[in-house]
N, C-alpha and C positions, 0 to 999 in steps of 0.2 A: 488220421486223415479227415475224419469228420470235423475236427477242430479246425483245420485248414480251410476246409470247405465252407464252414460257418463263418470264419473271418473273412474269407474272400468275398462271400455274399454281403456281409456287412459293408465292406469297403466299396463295393462297385455297385450294389443294387440301388437303383434310383429311388424306389419307393421306401426301402430302408433308410436311405438319406433324408428324404423328405419327412418321414416320421421322426427321425432323430434330431432335426433341428430344434434348438431351444428357443421356441417362439416367444417365451417369456422374456428373454434377453432381448429378442428383436423389438419387442413392444416397448421395453425400457429405453432402448436407444432411441426409438421413434419419439417417445415422450420428451426426452432430453433435447433432441433436435428441434422439436416443436416449440420448447421453451426458448431456445435460442432464436428461432425465427420470430416469435412474438416480441422478444426484447429488442431485436434489430429493427422490427416495425416501430417500436416505441422510440429507439434511439433516432429514428429518422423522422421525428415528430408525426408519427402516425401515418407514414407512407411506406408503401411496399418498396419503393425505389429509395436509394440505391442498393440497399444491402439485403432486405428480407426476401425479395423475389429471387435474387441471385443465389442466395443461400438455399432456398427451397429447391431450385433447380439443381443445384450442386448435390444436395442430399438425394434427390430422386435418382440422379445419375450414379452416384456412389453406392446406391442399393445393388446396382448390377455387379460390381467387382466383389461386394460384400457377399452376396449369394453365390457367386461364381467361385471365390475362394473356399466357401462352406462345402460346396458340392465336389470339388476336385478331391480325388483321393489323398489321404494323409501321406501315404508313401511317396506320392508324386511331389508333394511339398518338401519332403525329406530329400528326394534326389535333386531338386532344382534349388535348394536352399543357398548353396554357394553361388550359383549363377545369379539369383536374385540379389544377393550382397554385392557381387561384382558389378552388376547393372547399376545399383544404387550408387556405389562408390564412383563409378564412371561418371554419373550425373553430377556428383558433388565436384569431382575434378573439373568437369565441363563448365561448371559455375565460374571457375577462375579464368576459364579460356573464352567462354561465349556468354557469360552471364551479364545481366545488366544491373545498374545500381538503382536502388530505391531506398530512400529514407536513410541515406548515408552508408549502405551496406550493399555488397554484391552477393545476393543470395537466390536470385531468381534466373530462370531460363525462359525465354520467351518462345513458345512453341506455336504461336499464332493464335489458335483458339483459346489456349490457356497459358497462364504464366506459372511454371512449375517451381516449387521449391524443394529441391532434392533432399535437403537435410531432414525434413519432416518424414519422407518415405525411409530414410536411412534408419530411423528408429526401429521400424518393423523388420527392415531386412537384417539389421543386426541381430535381433531376437532370433529369426529364423536361422541365421548362420551359426550363432552360438549353441542353439538347441540342437542342431545337427552334430557339431563338433563334440559336445559333451555326451551325446546319445551314444557315440562309438567309444567313449572312454571308460575304463573301468574305475572303481573307487581308488584303487592303488595309483592309477596314473594320475587322477585329479589331485592326489596328494603330493605329487612330485612337481617341482617348480618348473622343470624343463617342458612339461606338457602344458603349463600355464602361459608360456611365452606366446605361442601362436594366437590363442583367443585374446590375449592381451593387445597384441598388435592389431587384431581386428577391431578392437574398440578405440585404441589411441589414434590410429591413422585417420579415421574419418573425423573423430573429435577434433583433431589438430586442424584439419582441412576446413571444418565448419567454423572453428575459432578463428581461422584467418579471414573469414568473409567480411566482417566479424559477426558471429551469432553466439555470444557467450551462453545464452539460455539453452540453445539446442545442444551445445557442446556439453554442457553440465548434465543435460538429460541423457546423452549417450553414455557418459561416464557413469551416472547412477544406475541407468538400466544394465549396463555391462556388469557393474558390481553386484547387482541383484541376482543376475544369471549365474555368476560365479558362486554366490552364496548358496543358491538353490541347488546348483550342481554338486555341492559338497566340498567346495574348497575350504581348507583349514583356516580356522580363526587367526592363527599365527600369521598367516600371509596377509590378512586384512590389517593386522597390526604393523606388520612391516610397511604395508602400503601407506597407512595412516602416518607413520613417521616420515616416510619419504615425501609425502605430500606436504607435511608440516615443514620439513627441511627445505623444500623447493618454493615454499610460498613467498619468501623474499625476493627470490629470483623471478618468480612468476609475476610478481607485482609489477615489475619494470616492463613487462610485455603487455600489460593491460593498457587500452587506449584511455585518453583523458576522460571521456565521458563515462567509461566503465569505472574509472576511480572515483569520479565525482558521484556516481550512484551509490558507491559504498560510504563515502563521506556523508551524503545526504540521508543515508539510511541511519547512521549514527546520529546525526543532527539535521533533521530536515528543515528546521527553521533558519539554518545557517544561509540558505539561498532559497527564499520562498518564491521568488519570481523566476528562478533559473532551474537548476538541477533538482530543487525540491518541490517544484511546482506540482508535478504528476502525483506524487504521493500525498501531499497536502490536500489537494483537491479531491483525491480519492477518499481520504479520512473524512473530509467535510461531508461528501456525498453519503458515506456510510452512516455518519452520525445523524445527518438530517432525515434518513429514512426512518429512524426510530424503531418501534417494535413492529408496527404494522405497515409502515411505509407511507408514502405520499399518494399512492394510487397509480394505477396504470395510465401512462402518458402525462404524468403530472410531475415528473423529476425535473427539478430546477437545475441541478449542476450539469446534468447531460443536455437538457434542451436549450439551456443558455450558453452552451459551448464552453463551460468552465472546465469540464471533465475531458481530459485529452484521451485519444484512443478509445472512445467510449464503445466502439463496435467491435474491438479486437481484445487487446490485452487486459483493459479495464472494464470489460462488459459485465463482470460480476458486480462491480460497484453500480453500474447503471441499473441492474435488477434489484440489488439491495436497497437502493434509495427509493424505488417505487413500490417494492413488496416488503421492505423492512427487514427486520431480524428474522421474522417468521418465513419470509420468502427465501432468504439466504440459507436458512437452515433446511428448509423444504428441498431446495436444490441440492445441498450436500447430502441430504438423506437419499435422494434419488441417485446420486453418484455412488453412495455406499452400497445401495441395492444392486447397481450394476456391477460394481467391484466384487461384492459378495457372490453374485451369480456367476460371474466369470471364474472365480476361485473354485467354486463347487464343481463347475464343469471341467476345469483343469485337473483337480485332485482326483476325479473319477476316471480319468483316462488310464488305461493299462500300459500304454507305451511311455517310456522315459521322454522320448522326443516330444510327444503330445503334452505331457505334463509341463516340461520346460517351456514349450512354445506358449501355452495358455497362461502359465504363471507369469512368463516374461512380458507378454503383451498386456496383461491386466495390471501388473506392477508399473509398466511405463505409463499406462493411462492414469493410474491413481497418482503417480508423481507429478504428471502434468496438472491434475486437479489441485493437489496440495500446494505446489510451488505458485501457481496462479493466484489461488485465493490467499495464501500467506503473503504473497508479494503486495496485492492491493490493499491488504490490511496493515501493511508496514511491519510485518514480523520478519521479512528477509528482504534484501536489497532488490530493486526492480531489475529483471533480467529479460524481460520480453518474451514470456511463454504464454501461448493462448490458452483459453479454457475449452477443453474438448467439447465438440458437439454444439458449443454455444457462441464462441468467438467467430466472427466472419472471416473466411478464408477457405479457398478451394483445395489446396494441396493438404491442408491440415484436416479437412473434412474426409478427403480421400484416403489419407493415411489411418485415420481413426476407424473409418468404415472397413477399410481392407483388414486392419487388424482384428476387428470384431468378427469379420468373416473367417479368420483363421481360428479364433476362439470357438465360433460355432463348428468349424470343422473338426477341432479336437473333440467336442461333444458328440458330434455324428459318429466318428470313428473311435469312440472311447473303448471299445471291445477289441480293436484291432492291434495285435502285438507283432513286432518285427524285429530282427536281430540288426547287428552292427552294418550288415550289407543291405538292409531294407527288405529282407526276405521274411515272408509270414512265418510266424511260429504258432504252433498248436497251443491249445489251452493247457 
């Protein structure tokens, strides 16, 4: 009984929650967001408009759902996980019905005050739902393929809808995040091997469903110089900017590729290149080191949690964050094809900022409630 009382107090006591917040992680997130605002200021030729001021306001607003997510009881997130997923899925479906087209894709819903991109929120909702599903499954059940069909559909349905928008980058992120959760939950390696063979076998068929611009991105990845003024322009300019930055960079506000408008999407997908040109190799490595600290901090928080739901939730969100970092930086360096993935906390974008901050709020929640244990029904368990 004393154990239950102790856990109950840890879950619901406001003072306990305030003390349990990992403020170090909050500071690291604040530093990363500040770096993003500074780069956006530079990308606009030393002006707060149109990107830096808006990004600053969005970050301040996003602090509210981050802290709100951190203070809500972890069992409450367990109970509403499927509802959050259903809401995110409904918003993704609504994009096809009421979404508007921008940059050749139908990805946004106009809510008046903001333009919402539901696919970004779907990443967090998917982690929540999968964490709940696997929390109530035993190791024996996870080893059986029939118990893996429902979570597989939870991944594939939104991924297919997002791919239809078309948004190949986010669809890939959903698939990779789902695969990571399957692995963390204990899915047998033989199932991954079967999935790999299935993907390889379906690749020729899938190629025909890609749009022309998506095929061109793969062609230019293999040979960027084949179309230097067309499909290969983005990555070639990105490499030029990275190379021109040298070891220490050209200096703040002195980037030529971005300020002379040679670098496309300098405030969103290619913002890492904007930073690297001005701060050089040292600046790029420093940002990656900051990301590594955030990821490491998040993993430690997740692994210290006593509930399986909390561990899955924390590890899933941090893994999703690290995948975004890896894919974006590898993309602008020409190591993988261009897929249109933003750099977390740095790239300009409201929904992306909201999704990242909400995700870190859940990671903080896992840390606050690390001593809380509960069963498959969400009932508190004694120590």
